[in-house]
C-alpha positions as semicolon CSV with decimal commas, in nm:
position;residue;x (nm);y (nm);z (nm)
1;M;6,253;0,973;-3,384
2;P;6,391;0,613;-3,382
3;K;6,209;0,444;-3,098
4;E;6,467;0,361;-2,837
5;K;6,554;0,708;-2,844
6;N;6,174;0,805;-2,780
7;I;6,206;0,594;-2,471
8;E;6,543;0,699;-2,395
9;T;6,371;1,087;-2,371
10;I;6,070;0,984;-2,218
11;G;6,286;0,796;-1,933
12;N;6,510;1,098;-1,875
13;L;6,179;1,305;-1,849
14;R;6,070;1,078;-1,592
15;K;6,326;1,118;-1,389
16;E;6,311;1,484;-1,376
17;I;5,960;1,445;-1,292
18;D;6,057;1,219;-0,999
19;S;6,343;1,470;-0,932
20;L;6,088;1,739;-0,902
21;D;5,844;1,568;-0,692
22;D;6,101;1,511;-0,429
23;K;6,182;1,890;-0,409
24;I;5,815;1,961;-0,395
25;F;5,757;1,714;-0,129
26;E;6,052;1,819;0,022
27;Y;5,907;2,239;0,085
28;L;5,535;2,067;0,142
29;A;5,727;1,892;0,454
30;R;5,918;2,187;0,545
31;R;5,600;2,445;0,520
32;L;5,375;2,206;0,720
33;K;5,676;2,214;0,985
34;V;5,725;2,581;1,003
35;S;5,334;2,627;0,947
36;S;5,245;2,407;1,252
37;M;5,536;2,589;1,482
38;I;5,347;2,922;1,391
39;L;5,032;2,810;1,457
40;E;5,108;2,618;1,821
41;S;5,309;2,945;1,936
42;K;4,980;3,173;1,842
43;A;4,785;2,905;2,056
44;G;5,018;2,975;2,358
45;N;4,995;3,322;2,356
46;G;4,661;3,383;2,322
47;F;4,677;3,529;1,957
48;E;4,404;3,473;1,696
49;L;4,473;3,116;1,492
50;V;4,360;3,219;1,171
51;D;4,435;3,531;0,969
52;L;4,243;3,533;0,673
53;D;4,380;3,860;0,555
54;R;4,737;3,681;0,519
55;E;4,565;3,418;0,363
56;L;4,416;3,603;0,107
57;L;4,737;3,859;0,058
58;I;4,931;3,510;0,016
59;I;4,701;3,362;-0,258
60;N;4,669;3,702;-0,491
61;K;5,073;3,734;-0,442
62;L;5,101;3,395;-0,607
63;K;4,860;3,463;-0,865
64;K;5,046;3,782;-1,001
65;K;5,360;3,644;-1,006
66;Y;5,278;3,302;-1,194
67;R;4,988;3,412;-1,410
68;L;5,155;3,358;-1,701
69;N;5,233;2,992;-1,580
70;L;4,934;2,910;-1,426
71;K;4,559;2,907;-1,390
72;P;4,429;3,119;-1,106
73;D;4,198;2,838;-0,969
74;F;4,470;2,617;-0,969
75;I;4,664;2,812;-0,825
76;E;4,414;2,932;-0,548
77;S;4,274;2,549;-0,470
78;T;4,604;2,449;-0,460
79;V;4,716;2,720;-0,166
80;R;4,378;2,648;0,020
81;L;4,468;2,301;-0,009
82;I;4,817;2,319;0,151
83;L;4,672;2,600;0,420
84;R;4,413;2,343;0,519
85;E;4,639;2,076;0,588
86;S;4,847;2,286;0,780
87;K;4,578;2,285;1,010
88;R;4,456;1,965;1,000
89;Q;4,898;1,824;1,052
90;S;4,912;2,109;1,371
91;K;4,570;1,918;1,524
92;I;4,481;2,240;1,673
93;I;4,096;2,111;1,701
94;D;4,225;1,741;1,704
95;K;4,190;1,714;2,133
96;G;4,453;1,440;2,101
97;G;4,308;1,230;1,850
98;H;4,069;1,188;1,547
99;D;3,758;1,149;1,648
100;F;3,696;1,491;1,794
101;M;3,307;1,598;1,615
102;F;3,318;1,960;1,554
103;I;3,017;2,073;1,403
104;A;2,979;2,435;1,299
105;G;2,739;2,692;1,091
106;P;2,498;2,953;1,069
107;C;2,154;2,863;1,232
108;V;1,989;2,892;0,926
109;V;2,154;2,889;0,548
110;E;2,014;3,271;0,384
111;S;2,195;3,266;0,086
112;A;2,476;3,101;-0,172
113;E;2,677;3,417;-0,076
114;Q;2,621;3,374;0,338
115;I;2,731;3,007;0,312
116;Q;3,011;3,026;0,114
117;R;3,154;3,275;0,317
118;I;3,062;3,130;0,667
119;A;3,251;2,762;0,503
120;G;3,487;2,934;0,357
121;E;3,606;3,098;0,694
122;L;3,519;2,775;0,905
123;S;3,726;2,560;0,702
124;T;4,066;2,816;0,785
125;F;3,979;2,651;1,122
126;G;3,976;2,294;0,998
127;I;3,627;2,271;1,061
128;K;3,508;1,894;0,862
129;Y;3,127;1,937;0,924
130;L;2,927;2,227;0,831
131;R;2,585;2,283;0,967
132;G;2,321;2,476;0,808
133;G;1,912;2,486;0,852
134;N;1,697;2,509;0,574
135;F;1,315;2,358;0,740
136;K;1,302;2,549;1,062
137;P;1,040;2,467;1,320
138;R;0,938;2,804;1,432
139;T;0,692;2,901;1,706
140;S;0,486;3,118;1,504
141;P;0,426;3,004;1,149
142;G;0,466;3,355;1,020
143;S;0,842;3,317;1,079
144;F;1,117;3,264;0,865
145;Q;1,120;2,900;0,769
146;G;1,411;2,864;0,595
147;L;1,491;2,831;0,214
148;G;1,404;2,472;0,173
149;G;1,519;2,320;-0,085
150;Q;1,730;2,553;-0,222
151;G;1,883;2,611;0,116
152;I;2,049;2,270;0,049
153;E;2,182;2,322;-0,239
154;Y;2,343;2,609;-0,141
155;L;2,474;2,392;0,171
156;K;2,608;2,123;-0,019
157;N;2,781;2,330;-0,289
158;A;2,970;2,530;0,011
159;A;3,033;2,230;0,167
160;E;3,152;2,045;-0,107
161;K;3,375;2,338;-0,248
162;Y;3,593;2,365;0,094
163;E;3,569;1,950;0,154
164;M;3,358;1,929;0,445
165;K;3,033;1,717;0,522
166;T;2,676;1,885;0,546
167;V;2,427;1,834;0,841
168;T;2,093;1,976;0,853
169;E;1,737;1,910;1,011
170;I;1,456;1,757;0,825
171;L;1,097;1,762;0,961
172;D;0,932;1,481;0,761
173;S;0,975;1,144;0,525
174;G;0,951;1,336;0,223
175;E;1,230;1,600;0,264
176;M;1,450;1,337;0,377
177;D;1,344;1,150;0,069
178;R;1,428;1,407;-0,129
179;W;1,720;1,563;-0,062
180;Y;1,882;1,202;0,102
181;D;2,202;1,237;-0,104
182;M;2,278;1,609;-0,036
183;I;2,236;1,554;0,356
184;D;2,614;1,400;0,475
185;I;2,407;1,369;0,865
186;I;2,041;1,394;0,920
187;Q;1,940;1,609;1,198
188;V;1,662;1,513;1,414
189;G;1,535;1,855;1,619
190;S;1,490;1,903;1,984
191;R;1,114;1,925;1,905
192;N;1,118;1,674;1,688
193;M;1,292;1,408;1,964
194;S;0,974;1,254;2,020
195;S;0,796;1,203;1,679
196;F;0,832;0,823;1,688
197;G;0,747;0,744;1,379
198;L;0,962;0,971;1,170
199;L;1,244;0,852;1,393
200;K;1,177;0,512;1,268
201;Q;1,134;0,604;0,918
202;I;1,446;0,785;0,974
203;G;1,620;0,463;1,125
204;K;1,481;0,251;0,839
205;R;1,624;0,461;0,552
206;T;1,926;0,509;0,718
207;A;1,994;0,145;0,773
208;K;2,068;0,069;0,419
209;D;2,396;0,294;0,415
210;G;2,473;0,330;0,795
211;K;2,444;0,718;0,746
212;P;2,503;0,922;1,051
213;V;2,179;1,035;1,241
214;L;2,232;1,326;1,493
215;L;1,946;1,324;1,753
216;K;1,892;1,657;1,972
217;R;1,767;1,586;2,342
218;G;1,404;1,740;2,371
219;F;1,409;2,051;2,611
220;S;1,150;1,889;2,830
221;S;1,300;1,537;2,805
222;T;1,439;1,304;3,051
223;I;1,790;1,131;2,988
224;S;1,554;0,803;2,967
225;E;1,317;0,967;2,671
226;F;1,646;1,075;2,513
227;L;1,810;0,722;2,504
228;S;1,465;0,541;2,430
229;A;1,403;0,791;2,162
230;A;1,730;0,685;1,961
231;E;1,637;0,295;2,034
232;Y;1,381;0,386;1,756
233;I;1,632;0,476;1,511
234;I;1,853;0,204;1,625
235;S;1,617;-0,066;1,623
236;E;1,530;-0,015;1,268
237;G;1,874;-0,081;1,186
238;N;2,128;0,189;1,205
239;E;2,361;0,199;1,489
240;N;2,515;0,526;1,348
241;V;2,303;0,776;1,607
242;I;2,493;1,074;1,756
243;L;2,320;1,204;2,074
244;C;2,346;1,613;2,107
245;L;2,250;1,814;2,460
246;R;2,129;2,121;2,354
247;G;2,011;2,226;2,693
248;I;1,690;2,202;2,881
249;R;1,407;2,399;2,999
250;S;1,387;2,404;3,393
251;F;1,252;2,705;3,615
252;E;1,584;2,884;3,623
253;Q;1,429;3,063;3,238
254;I;1,193;3,236;3,530
255;D;1,470;3,504;3,538
256;S;1,782;3,348;3,412
257;K;1,971;3,542;3,094
258;F;2,018;3,225;2,951
259;R;1,787;3,050;2,689
260;N;1,792;2,715;2,829
261;T;1,988;2,568;3,157
262;P;2,268;2,370;2,998
263;D;2,276;2,039;3,105
264;L;2,632;2,016;3,145
265;A;2,585;1,710;3,392
266;S;2,393;1,509;3,179
267;I;2,713;1,432;2,938
268;L;2,866;1,194;3,238
269;E;2,545;1,014;3,266
270;V;2,468;0,963;2,889
271;K;2,813;0,798;2,853
272;A;2,784;0,604;3,131
273;R;2,417;0,504;3,025
274;S;2,516;0,449;2,659
275;N;2,821;0,377;2,401
276;L;2,705;0,628;2,158
277;K;2,854;0,960;2,015
278;V;2,759;1,237;2,238
279;I;2,788;1,621;2,167
280;F;2,704;1,944;2,303
281;D;2,540;2,215;2,153
282;P;2,682;2,543;2,381
283;S;2,453;2,789;2,109
284;H;2,141;2,623;2,206
285;A;2,225;2,553;2,567
286;S;2,301;2,948;2,659
287;G;2,131;3,150;2,400
288;N;2,416;3,412;2,438
289;S;2,742;3,414;2,242
290;N;2,921;3,513;2,542
291;Y;2,892;3,233;2,742
292;V;2,947;2,993;2,422
293;P;3,337;2,957;2,461
294;A;3,318;2,903;2,834
295;L;3,062;2,651;2,794
296;S;3,234;2,481;2,498
297;K;3,562;2,440;2,742
298;A;3,348;2,265;3,013
299;A;3,152;2,047;2,787
300;I;3,519;1,905;2,671
301;D;3,625;1,892;2,997
302;L;3,350;1,701;3,096
303;G;3,398;1,428;2,826
304;A;3,218;1,531;2,505
305;D;3,245;1,380;2,186
306;G;3,245;1,678;2,021
307;L;3,044;2,045;1,968
308;M;2,820;2,184;1,815
309;V;2,818;2,544;1,748
310;E;2,622;2,794;1,572
311;Y;2,901;3,078;1,353
312;H;2,799;3,354;1,163
313;Y;3,048;3,619;1,018
314;S;2,802;3,922;1,117
315;P;2,577;3,774;1,409
316;G;2,337;4,130;1,442
317;K;2,273;4,062;1,067
318;A;2,153;3,670;1,084
319;L;1,802;3,626;0,999
320;I;1,759;3,358;1,314
321;D;1,911;3,315;1,638
322;G;2,186;3,578;1,616
323;K;2,241;3,646;1,940
324;Q;2,346;3,274;2,013
325;S;2,569;3,283;1,754
326;V;2,944;3,329;1,753
327;N;3,163;3,550;1,524
328;K;3,530;3,479;1,433
329;K;3,684;3,653;1,745
330;K;3,504;3,440;1,975
331;F;3,528;3,106;1,770
332;A;3,884;3,130;1,759
333;E;3,855;3,132;2,134
334;I;3,697;2,785;2,137
335;I;3,954;2,648;1,898
336;K;4,193;2,788;2,149
337;S;4,025;2,639;2,439
338;V;4,022;2,252;2,263
339;N;4,371;2,300;2,175
340;S;4,484;2,401;2,503
341;I;4,341;2,089;2,664
342;R;4,504;1,815;2,423
343;I;4,635;1,548;2,571
Protein backbone atom coordinates (compact mmCIF):
# COMPACT_ATOMS: atom_id res chain seq x y z
CA MET A 1 0.00 0.00 0.00
CA PRO A 2 1.44 3.40 -0.99
CA LYS A 3 2.61 5.68 1.78
CA GLU A 4 -0.02 8.31 0.89
CA LYS A 5 -2.75 5.68 1.24
CA ASN A 6 -1.42 4.66 4.66
CA ILE A 7 -1.44 8.27 5.82
CA GLU A 8 -5.03 8.65 4.60
CA THR A 9 -6.10 5.44 6.39
CA ILE A 10 -4.48 6.54 9.67
CA GLY A 11 -6.14 9.93 9.37
CA ASN A 12 -9.57 8.36 8.91
CA LEU A 13 -9.03 6.05 11.87
CA ARG A 14 -8.01 8.99 14.03
CA LYS A 15 -11.21 10.79 13.06
CA GLU A 16 -13.15 7.72 14.15
CA ILE A 17 -11.24 7.68 17.45
CA ASP A 18 -12.05 11.37 17.99
CA SER A 19 -15.73 10.68 17.32
CA LEU A 20 -15.74 7.76 19.74
CA ASP A 21 -13.99 9.84 22.42
CA ASP A 22 -16.66 12.52 22.07
CA LYS A 23 -19.41 9.96 22.53
CA ILE A 24 -17.67 8.30 25.48
CA PHE A 25 -17.30 11.58 27.37
CA GLU A 26 -20.78 12.74 26.41
CA TYR A 27 -22.19 9.60 28.05
CA LEU A 28 -19.83 9.86 31.01
CA ALA A 29 -20.93 13.44 31.66
CA ARG A 30 -24.56 12.38 31.45
CA ARG A 31 -23.95 9.42 33.77
CA LEU A 32 -22.20 11.60 36.35
CA LYS A 33 -25.10 14.04 36.29
CA VAL A 34 -27.71 11.31 36.81
CA SER A 35 -25.60 9.62 39.50
CA SER A 36 -25.26 12.91 41.36
CA MET A 37 -29.03 13.39 41.24
CA ILE A 38 -29.56 9.92 42.71
CA LEU A 39 -27.04 10.46 45.51
CA GLU A 40 -28.49 13.85 46.48
CA SER A 41 -32.00 12.41 46.44
CA LYS A 42 -30.86 9.59 48.74
CA ALA A 43 -29.19 12.04 51.11
CA GLY A 44 -32.27 14.25 51.21
CA ASN A 45 -34.55 11.35 52.05
CA GLY A 46 -32.36 9.64 54.60
CA PHE A 47 -31.60 6.60 52.44
CA GLU A 48 -28.30 4.72 52.61
CA LEU A 49 -26.03 6.46 50.13
CA VAL A 50 -24.05 3.50 48.89
CA ASP A 51 -25.43 0.21 47.56
CA LEU A 52 -22.50 -2.19 47.34
CA ASP A 53 -24.68 -5.04 46.11
CA ARG A 54 -25.88 -2.99 43.16
CA GLU A 55 -22.36 -1.89 42.30
CA LEU A 56 -21.22 -5.51 42.25
CA LEU A 57 -24.24 -6.39 40.10
CA ILE A 58 -23.27 -3.70 37.58
CA ILE A 59 -19.68 -4.97 37.39
CA ASN A 60 -20.67 -8.61 36.98
CA LYS A 61 -23.30 -7.79 34.35
CA LEU A 62 -20.78 -5.84 32.26
CA LYS A 63 -18.15 -8.56 32.65
CA LYS A 64 -20.60 -11.13 31.31
CA LYS A 65 -21.82 -8.94 28.45
CA TYR A 66 -18.39 -7.88 27.19
CA ARG A 67 -16.31 -10.90 28.21
CA LEU A 68 -15.35 -11.64 24.59
CA ASN A 69 -14.05 -8.13 23.90
CA LEU A 70 -12.61 -6.84 27.18
CA LYS A 71 -10.62 -8.33 30.05
CA PRO A 72 -12.61 -8.71 33.32
CA ASP A 73 -9.98 -6.76 35.30
CA PHE A 74 -10.19 -3.86 32.86
CA ILE A 75 -13.99 -3.77 33.12
CA GLU A 76 -13.94 -3.84 36.94
CA SER A 77 -11.24 -1.19 37.34
CA THR A 78 -12.97 1.10 34.82
CA VAL A 79 -16.37 0.77 36.49
CA ARG A 80 -14.90 1.37 39.94
CA LEU A 81 -13.11 4.47 38.66
CA ILE A 82 -16.39 5.81 37.26
CA LEU A 83 -18.22 5.05 40.51
CA ARG A 84 -15.56 6.79 42.60
CA GLU A 85 -15.62 9.82 40.32
CA SER A 86 -19.41 9.95 40.53
CA LYS A 87 -19.21 10.21 44.32
CA ARG A 88 -16.41 12.76 44.17
CA GLN A 89 -18.29 14.94 41.68
CA SER A 90 -21.39 14.89 43.87
CA LYS A 91 -19.33 16.20 46.84
CA ILE A 92 -21.02 13.85 49.28
CA ILE A 93 -18.34 14.39 51.87
CA ASP A 94 -16.90 17.61 50.55
CA LYS A 95 -18.49 20.01 53.05
CA GLY A 96 -18.58 22.71 50.42
CA GLY A 97 -14.87 22.65 49.64
CA HIS A 98 -11.88 20.49 48.91
CA ASP A 99 -10.00 20.85 52.19
CA PHE A 100 -12.17 18.69 54.46
CA MET A 101 -10.13 15.71 55.62
CA PHE A 102 -11.94 12.43 56.25
CA ILE A 103 -9.77 9.62 57.61
CA ALA A 104 -11.31 6.21 58.27
CA GLY A 105 -10.34 2.61 58.78
CA PRO A 106 -9.89 -0.05 61.44
CA CYS A 107 -8.09 0.44 64.72
CA VAL A 108 -5.68 -2.28 63.65
CA VAL A 109 -4.82 -4.09 60.43
CA GLU A 110 -5.77 -7.71 61.13
CA SER A 111 -5.08 -9.35 57.75
CA ALA A 112 -4.69 -8.57 54.06
CA GLU A 113 -8.27 -9.66 53.44
CA GLN A 114 -9.65 -7.48 56.23
CA ILE A 115 -7.98 -4.24 55.16
CA GLN A 116 -8.75 -4.88 51.48
CA ARG A 117 -12.43 -5.29 52.24
CA ILE A 118 -12.54 -2.20 54.47
CA ALA A 119 -10.69 -0.09 51.88
CA GLY A 120 -13.11 -1.24 49.21
CA GLU A 121 -16.15 -0.31 51.29
CA LEU A 122 -14.73 3.07 52.31
CA SER A 123 -13.79 3.92 48.73
CA THR A 124 -17.46 3.70 47.75
CA PHE A 125 -18.07 6.65 50.09
CA GLY A 126 -15.26 8.64 48.48
CA ILE A 127 -12.85 8.31 51.43
CA LYS A 128 -9.28 9.16 50.43
CA TYR A 129 -7.39 8.51 53.67
CA LEU A 130 -7.14 4.94 54.97
CA ARG A 131 -6.05 4.50 58.58
CA GLY A 132 -4.92 1.28 60.18
CA GLY A 133 -2.77 0.56 63.23
CA ASN A 134 0.23 -1.74 62.93
CA PHE A 135 2.39 -0.86 65.94
CA LYS A 136 -0.10 -0.62 68.80
CA PRO A 137 0.95 0.72 72.22
CA ARG A 138 -1.31 -1.39 74.45
CA THR A 139 -1.71 -1.07 78.22
CA SER A 140 -1.00 -4.77 78.68
CA PRO A 141 2.14 -6.22 77.02
CA GLY A 142 0.25 -9.46 76.47
CA SER A 143 -2.41 -7.79 74.30
CA PHE A 144 -2.36 -7.92 70.52
CA GLN A 145 0.16 -5.31 69.35
CA GLY A 146 -0.58 -5.34 65.63
CA LEU A 147 1.12 -6.99 62.64
CA GLY A 148 4.01 -4.54 62.47
CA GLY A 149 5.72 -4.15 59.11
CA GLN A 150 3.61 -6.81 57.46
CA GLY A 151 0.51 -4.85 58.41
CA ILE A 152 1.95 -1.71 56.81
CA GLU A 153 2.47 -3.64 53.59
CA TYR A 154 -1.14 -4.85 53.70
CA LEU A 155 -2.32 -1.29 54.38
CA LYS A 156 -0.28 0.16 51.52
CA ASN A 157 -1.46 -2.46 49.04
CA ALA A 158 -5.10 -1.83 49.93
CA ALA A 159 -4.67 1.94 49.73
CA GLU A 160 -2.99 1.79 46.34
CA LYS A 161 -5.70 -0.46 44.93
CA TYR A 162 -8.37 2.10 45.81
CA GLU A 163 -6.30 5.25 45.22
CA MET A 164 -6.13 6.18 48.90
CA LYS A 165 -3.45 7.55 51.22
CA THR A 166 -2.15 5.59 54.22
CA VAL A 167 -2.33 6.87 57.80
CA THR A 168 -0.60 4.85 60.51
CA GLU A 169 1.16 5.35 63.83
CA ILE A 170 4.85 4.78 64.45
CA LEU A 171 6.36 4.36 67.91
CA ASP A 172 10.04 5.02 67.28
CA SER A 173 12.44 6.42 64.70
CA GLY A 174 13.54 2.95 63.60
CA GLU A 175 10.01 2.07 62.50
CA MET A 176 9.74 5.42 60.74
CA ASP A 177 12.98 5.00 58.79
CA ARG A 178 12.22 1.44 57.73
CA TRP A 179 8.63 2.05 56.56
CA TYR A 180 8.80 5.74 55.67
CA ASP A 181 8.02 5.35 51.96
CA MET A 182 4.90 3.26 52.66
CA ILE A 183 3.31 5.77 55.04
CA ASP A 184 1.67 8.84 53.54
CA ILE A 185 0.71 10.45 56.86
CA ILE A 186 2.70 9.65 59.98
CA GLN A 187 0.56 9.45 63.10
CA VAL A 188 1.84 10.26 66.58
CA GLY A 189 -0.50 8.68 69.12
CA SER A 190 -1.85 10.19 72.32
CA ARG A 191 0.65 8.26 74.46
CA ASN A 192 3.61 9.64 72.49
CA MET A 193 2.53 13.27 72.29
CA SER A 194 5.04 14.07 75.05
CA SER A 195 7.88 11.98 73.59
CA PHE A 196 9.76 15.10 72.59
CA GLY A 197 12.80 13.29 71.25
CA LEU A 198 10.59 11.29 68.89
CA LEU A 199 8.74 14.44 67.81
CA LYS A 200 12.04 16.13 66.94
CA GLN A 201 13.21 13.11 64.97
CA ILE A 202 9.94 13.00 63.05
CA GLY A 203 10.13 16.72 62.37
CA LYS A 204 13.70 16.47 61.09
CA ARG A 205 12.97 13.45 58.87
CA THR A 206 9.78 14.86 57.36
CA ALA A 207 11.26 18.31 56.83
CA LYS A 208 12.95 16.95 53.70
CA ASP A 209 9.67 16.29 51.88
CA GLY A 210 7.00 17.98 54.01
CA LYS A 211 5.21 14.71 54.68
CA PRO A 212 2.10 15.33 56.86
CA VAL A 213 2.31 14.42 60.55
CA LEU A 214 -0.92 13.77 62.44
CA LEU A 215 -0.43 14.61 66.11
CA LYS A 216 -3.00 13.37 68.61
CA ARG A 217 -3.65 15.24 71.83
CA GLY A 218 -2.47 13.42 74.94
CA PHE A 219 -5.46 12.27 76.97
CA SER A 220 -4.15 14.16 80.04
CA SER A 221 -2.58 17.13 78.24
CA THR A 222 -3.61 20.77 78.29
CA ILE A 223 -4.15 22.67 75.07
CA SER A 224 -0.92 24.62 75.63
CA GLU A 225 1.02 21.38 76.03
CA PHE A 226 -0.63 20.03 72.87
CA LEU A 227 0.36 23.09 70.83
CA SER A 228 3.89 23.02 72.25
CA ALA A 229 4.24 19.39 71.18
CA ALA A 230 3.36 20.45 67.63
CA GLU A 231 6.08 23.11 67.84
CA TYR A 232 8.69 20.39 68.43
CA ILE A 233 7.88 19.02 64.96
CA ILE A 234 7.57 22.43 63.33
CA SER A 235 10.84 23.70 64.83
CA GLU A 236 12.71 20.95 62.98
CA GLY A 237 11.47 22.23 59.63
CA ASN A 238 8.09 20.64 58.91
CA GLU A 239 5.04 22.87 59.30
CA ASN A 240 2.70 20.27 57.78
CA VAL A 241 1.22 19.16 61.10
CA ILE A 242 -2.39 18.08 61.59
CA LEU A 243 -3.78 18.40 65.10
CA CYS A 244 -6.19 15.67 66.21
CA LEU A 245 -8.47 16.01 69.24
CA ARG A 246 -9.47 12.58 70.53
CA GLY A 247 -11.02 13.06 73.95
CA ILE A 248 -9.40 13.63 77.32
CA ARG A 249 -9.43 11.83 80.65
CA SER A 250 -11.38 13.64 83.38
CA PHE A 251 -13.35 13.00 86.57
CA GLU A 252 -16.36 12.12 84.40
CA GLN A 253 -14.85 8.71 83.69
CA ILE A 254 -15.72 7.69 87.26
CA ASP A 255 -19.28 6.91 86.20
CA SER A 256 -19.54 7.93 82.54
CA LYS A 257 -20.37 5.55 79.71
CA PHE A 258 -17.86 7.44 77.58
CA ARG A 259 -14.33 6.12 77.23
CA ASN A 260 -13.05 9.70 77.38
CA THR A 261 -14.55 13.17 77.71
CA PRO A 262 -15.10 14.49 74.16
CA ASP A 263 -13.04 17.69 73.90
CA LEU A 264 -15.36 19.29 71.35
CA ALA A 265 -15.09 22.82 72.70
CA SER A 266 -11.32 22.60 72.28
CA ILE A 267 -11.86 22.75 68.52
CA LEU A 268 -12.74 26.43 68.92
CA GLU A 269 -9.75 27.31 71.09
CA VAL A 270 -7.17 25.31 69.14
CA LYS A 271 -8.29 26.89 65.87
CA ALA A 272 -8.16 30.34 67.50
CA ARG A 273 -4.63 29.75 68.78
CA SER A 274 -3.15 27.95 65.79
CA ASN A 275 -3.27 28.07 62.01
CA LEU A 276 -2.85 24.30 61.74
CA LYS A 277 -5.56 21.96 60.48
CA VAL A 278 -7.67 20.62 63.38
CA ILE A 279 -9.55 17.32 63.07
CA PHE A 280 -11.67 15.38 65.55
CA ASP A 281 -11.68 11.67 66.46
CA PRO A 282 -15.20 10.81 67.71
CA SER A 283 -14.34 7.11 68.07
CA HIS A 284 -11.73 7.51 70.82
CA ALA A 285 -13.54 10.51 72.28
CA SER A 286 -16.59 8.37 73.07
CA GLY A 287 -15.48 4.74 72.98
CA ASN A 288 -18.97 3.85 71.79
CA SER A 289 -20.06 3.65 68.16
CA ASN A 290 -23.60 4.72 69.06
CA TYR A 291 -22.34 8.23 69.81
CA VAL A 292 -19.95 8.59 66.87
CA PRO A 293 -22.43 9.99 64.27
CA ALA A 294 -23.75 12.71 66.62
CA LEU A 295 -20.27 13.67 67.81
CA SER A 296 -19.08 13.84 64.20
CA LYS A 297 -21.82 16.30 63.30
CA ALA A 298 -21.12 18.37 66.41
CA ALA A 299 -17.42 18.54 65.56
CA ILE A 300 -18.14 19.82 62.07
CA ASP A 301 -20.66 22.33 63.39
CA LEU A 302 -17.85 23.68 65.58
CA GLY A 303 -15.55 24.10 62.60
CA ALA A 304 -13.40 20.94 62.60
CA ASP A 305 -11.35 20.60 59.44
CA GLY A 306 -11.89 16.86 59.31
CA LEU A 307 -12.77 13.62 61.06
CA MET A 308 -10.92 10.44 61.96
CA VAL A 309 -13.35 7.56 62.39
CA GLU A 310 -12.75 3.91 63.21
CA TYR A 311 -14.56 1.62 60.77
CA HIS A 312 -15.02 -2.14 60.57
CA TYR A 313 -17.42 -4.24 58.54
CA SER A 314 -17.99 -6.45 61.59
CA PRO A 315 -17.19 -4.46 64.77
CA GLY A 316 -18.15 -7.37 67.02
CA LYS A 317 -15.30 -9.44 65.55
CA ALA A 318 -12.66 -6.67 65.55
CA LEU A 319 -9.49 -7.62 67.44
CA ILE A 320 -9.18 -4.16 69.01
CA ASP A 321 -11.71 -1.40 69.80
CA GLY A 322 -14.70 -3.04 68.17
CA LYS A 323 -17.07 -1.24 70.53
CA GLN A 324 -16.12 2.16 69.14
CA SER A 325 -15.89 1.12 65.48
CA VAL A 326 -18.80 1.99 63.21
CA ASN A 327 -20.20 -0.36 60.57
CA LYS A 328 -21.40 0.59 57.09
CA LYS A 329 -24.85 1.67 58.28
CA LYS A 330 -23.54 4.05 60.96
CA PHE A 331 -20.86 5.34 58.61
CA ALA A 332 -23.57 6.26 56.12
CA GLU A 333 -25.20 8.31 58.90
CA ILE A 334 -21.96 10.26 59.34
CA ILE A 335 -21.66 10.86 55.59
CA LYS A 336 -25.26 12.10 55.54
CA SER A 337 -24.53 14.48 58.43
CA VAL A 338 -21.48 15.89 56.68
CA ASN A 339 -23.41 16.29 53.46
CA SER A 340 -26.39 17.96 55.14
CA ILE A 341 -24.37 20.86 56.54
CA ARG A 342 -22.56 21.80 53.34
CA ILE A 343 -22.54 25.53 52.68
